[in-house]
N, C-alpha and C positions, 0 to 999 in steps of 0.2 A: 432682353432676357426676362423670362417669367419667374416670379418668386412664388415659392410654396409656403403658404402661411399656416399649414396644418401642423399640429403638434406631433413630432416624430418620437421614436424611441429614445433618441439622444436627449430630447427635451424632457421626457418623462423621467429619465435617469437622473438628470441634474435637479429637476423640480423635487423629486422624491427625496434626494439627499439634502437639498436645501431645506425643505419643510420639516423633515425628520430631525435634522440638526437644530433647527430653530426651536421646535417644541421641546426637544430634549434640554436645550439651554434654558428655556423658560422654566421647565420642571425643576432643574437643579438649582437655579438661582432663586426661584420662588420658595423652595424648601429652606434654603440657607437664609433667605430674608425673613421667613416666618420664625425660624429658630432665633435669629438675632433679635427680632422684634419682641418675641415672647420673653427672652432673657431680660430685656429692658423693662417690660411691663409686668412681670410676674409678681413683684411685690404689691403693686396696686390691685392686681386681679385677685390675689389671695386675701389681702386685707379688706377688700370690699365685697368678698364672697360672690364673685361673678359666677353664675351657673355654667356648667360645662358646655351645655348646648349653645348658650349665648356666646361663649368664647370661641367655640368651633364655627359658629355663624360669622363671628367677627373675622376669623382668618379666611373663611370662604370669600368674604368681601375684600379682605386685605390683598389676596393674590391678584385679582384683576387690577387693583390700584397700583401695586408695585410693577406688574407687567406693563401697564400702560405708561407708567413713569419712565421705565427703562426700555421701552420698545425699540428706539433707534440702536441702543447698545446691544440688545438681544439679536436683532436682525443683522447687525454689522459683524458681530463676533461669529455668528453662525455662518455667514457668507465667507468670512476669512478662513474659518476652521475647515469647512468641508472642501472649499476650493483649493486651499493649500495642500490638503491631503491628496486630492486627485492630481494636482500639479506635481507633487513629490513622486507619485507613481508614474509620472510621464504620460498620464492619460490626456492632459490638455494638449501636450505636444503631438500626440497621436491624432487627436481630433483636428487640430489645425493643419497637420501634415496631410490629412486625407482630402484637403481642399475646402474645408469649412472656413469661412471668413470669421474674423473675430467678432464682427457685427452679428453674424449668425450664432456664434457661440454665446453671445450675451442674451439671445432671445429668451431662453428659459429663466434667466435671472429677472428679466423684465416681467415675465408672466408670474413667477413666484412672488417677486417683490410687489407687483401690482395687486395680486390677490391679497397679500397681507396688508397692503396699504388700504384697500377697500374695507377689509374686516376691521382694521384699527379705526378708520374713519367712523364707521357705524357704531363701534363700541365706545369711542370717545364722546360721541354726541348724545348717545341714548342709553347705553348699557352701563358703562363705568360710573356715571353720576348716580345711578340708582344704588349701586354697591357702595359708593363713597358716602351716600347719605346715611346708610346703616352703620358704616364704619365710624364716621364722625360721631354719630349718636352714641355708640358704644364708648368711644374715647371720652366724650363729655361726661358720661355717667360713671364710668369705672376708672378711667385714667386721669382725666382732669377733674376739677371740681364742677359738678353738675350745675348748669346755668350760671356759671361764673360770669361776672360782668367783664366782658372783653372791652378794652378801652372804648366805651361808647359814651364817654363823657363829653359835655359841651356839644350836644347833638342839635343840629339845625335841620328842619324839614319844612318844605313847602307843601302843604296838604292840598291846596287848590290855588287858583289864581286869586291873590289878595289875602290868603290866610297862611301865616308862617308861625311855627312853634319853635321853642328852644327849651331844652332840658339840660340842666347843669350836670346831673348824674342820675343813674338809675340802677337800683339793686334788684337783680333778677331773682335772688333768693326770696326776698320779701315782697317783690312786686311793687316797690315803692320808689318814686322819683322825687327829686328835690329841686326847688327853684325853677318852676315851670313858668313859661311865658307864651302867650298866644297873641299875635298881632294881626289886626285886620287893616288892610291897606286899600285905598282907592287911588290908583296911580301912584303918586309919590306922597299922598296925604295919609297919615296914620289916623284912622277913625276910632280904633279901640285897642286898648292894651290890657290884657288880663294877666295878672300875676298870681301865682299860688305857691305857698311855701312847700306844699307836699301834694303829690298825686298818687292815686292807687287805681289799678285797672280791675274792673269787675268782669271776669271772663264769662260769667253766666248772662248778665244783662247787657254785655258789650258796651259798657259806659265807663267813663273815668270819674272817680270821686276826687274832687279838689278840696283842699283844706287851707284855711288862711288866705282867702281870696281877696284881691284888690282889683277893681275894674276901673280903668280910666277911659272916658269917652271924650271925643273932640269932634264937634260939628263945624269947626272953623270959627264959630262965633263965641262959643263958650265951652268950657271943659267941666266935666262932672266926675266925681269920685265916689265909688261905692266900696264898702267893706263888708264882705259876706263870710261868715265862719266856714260854711260848707256848701259845696255846689256840685251837682252832677252834670256832666257834659258829654256829648257824643262827638268824638273826633275820628277822622278817617285814618287812624293808625292804631297799631297794637304793639305790645312790648317787643315782639320779634322784629319789628321794623326799625327799632333803634339799637338792635344788637349788631355791633360792627365786627362780629367774628367772621373774618374773611374765609375761614374754612368752609363756610356754608356754600360758597360758590362751587365747590367740588361736588356737592350733592344736588346740583340743579342740572337737569337736562338742558340741551341747547335752547329749545323754545322757552323754557322757564328762565334761563339765564338772560335771554334777550328781553323777555318781559320785565325781569327784575331791573336790568340796566335802564330800560325805558322809564320805568316807574321812579327809580331813584334819581334819574336825570330830571324828570318833571318836578320832583321834590326839592331840587336844588343841590343835591349831593355832588360834590366835585371830586372826591377821592375814589373814582371808579376805575382807575388805571389797572389795578390788579384783576378786576373782573373782566375788563376788555382783553387783557393779556391771556387770561384763561380761555376766553371765547375763541380767540384766534389760534391759540396753541393747539386746540383740539383738531384743527385742520392742518396746521403746519407740521405737527409731529409725525403723522403717518407718511407724509411726503418726504420727510427727512429720512425715514427708514428706507424708502425706495432709492433715494439719492445715495445713501451709504451702501446699499446693496451693489450698485454699479461701481462705486469706489472700491469696495472690497473685492469684487470680481476682477477688476483691473489690476489691483495690487497683488492678489494671491495667485493669479493664474500663471505667474512666472515662477519657474523652478530656480531657486537661488540657494546659495550656501546659507545654512542656518535653518532651512526647512520651515515647518509649521510654527516653531517657537518664535522665530523672527517675525513672521507674518502676524502672529497673535499679539506680540509686543507692539508692533506697529499699529495694529488695529485698536488696541486699548489706548495707545497714545492719541490717535486721531479721534476716538470717541471722547476722550477727556477734553480735547481741544473744542469739540463740538459743544459739550456740556458747559464748558467755561464760557464760550461765546454766547450761548443761550442765556446763561445766568447774567452775564454782563449786559446784554442787550435788554433783558427784562428789567434789570435794575435801573437802567436809564429810563425805561418806560414808566416805572412806578415812582422814581425819585427825581427824574430830571425832565419830565414832560415830553419824552420822545413818543411819537405816535405808536400805540401798541401794535398795530398791524405791521408797521415797518420793523419794530423791534423783534417781533416773533419770527418774521420771515428773513431777516438779515442772515442768520446762520445758514439757512437753506440756500439762499442765493450764493453765498460764498462757497459752500460745499458743492453746489451745482457747477460752479466754475471749475472747481478742482476735479470733479468727475469728468467734465468735458475735456480738460487738459490731459488727464490720464488716458481717456479713451482715444484721443487723437494720437497720443504717443504709441498706443498699441496698434493702431491701424495704418501706421506709416508704411 
């Protein structure tokens, strides 16, 4: 039997309803989210006199952020809503009674869900991070305390092979760090240890000013000690490199995020789990939307007592379970050393199994 893979009127009918419902849900939930967010931030916005255009630009960037964050929920609720409506009108029964198989009925769902999955993939990796960078900058300036020191205390960095630095604390407001140490190693042998009570970064000259410096050198035969009041040094790091504000990961495109992870790994940073989770989430989340589309179509295509209300309640419950699983698995990745790739994809694997089970029940 030859299969016709062309898009027919039935496909266009379902795809149009699918996409129109999806974008309508986005519009409604985005407006509600903006209103709630503004009500929470209005005191800071007014007290810090944020310009109107800057605020509008913030919400222009906030909408893509909240849309990407709730993408699986948007697509699932949209699928449940419009499929339940056409099922309640007996349209699904009419389609299947005309000789269309359930597999054929699902084709437009795959097309619509696949289209949104591709759009979400491109947006997650390149578009959303650009918007998030501006959003985070606005929040740092008008909502949070600008350049507040995010717990970046006790920072250890490997600047190159054999050169390691340590900073006890750094104040971004004054650009001053305290209790700085730079150690030079040859294999396991410590050849030089530089200690400074205070450091300041000169952004014009790209150098560090060290104050209260003590330098100890060791050539295995003898040890020398130098005390220098002030010293200028060039080190391969800037204040932003010791800022542990993890919100910055949202403002990096995927190539930038990969480069950042590689650089921080070379410097010896070990707490990169949240950055790895963010990297893999950008790919896993769009596929979650496609999987939930199939689940939604399988659930809502049956005309049952309770109608759309029951289907929507069931859809919200399933979405809540998915979000809970995602939060649980990512917590294990960041706190319990679970592989970030496995942690991010576990909910997708579980729900793919659910989608397969529901599909097989429909095609019996």
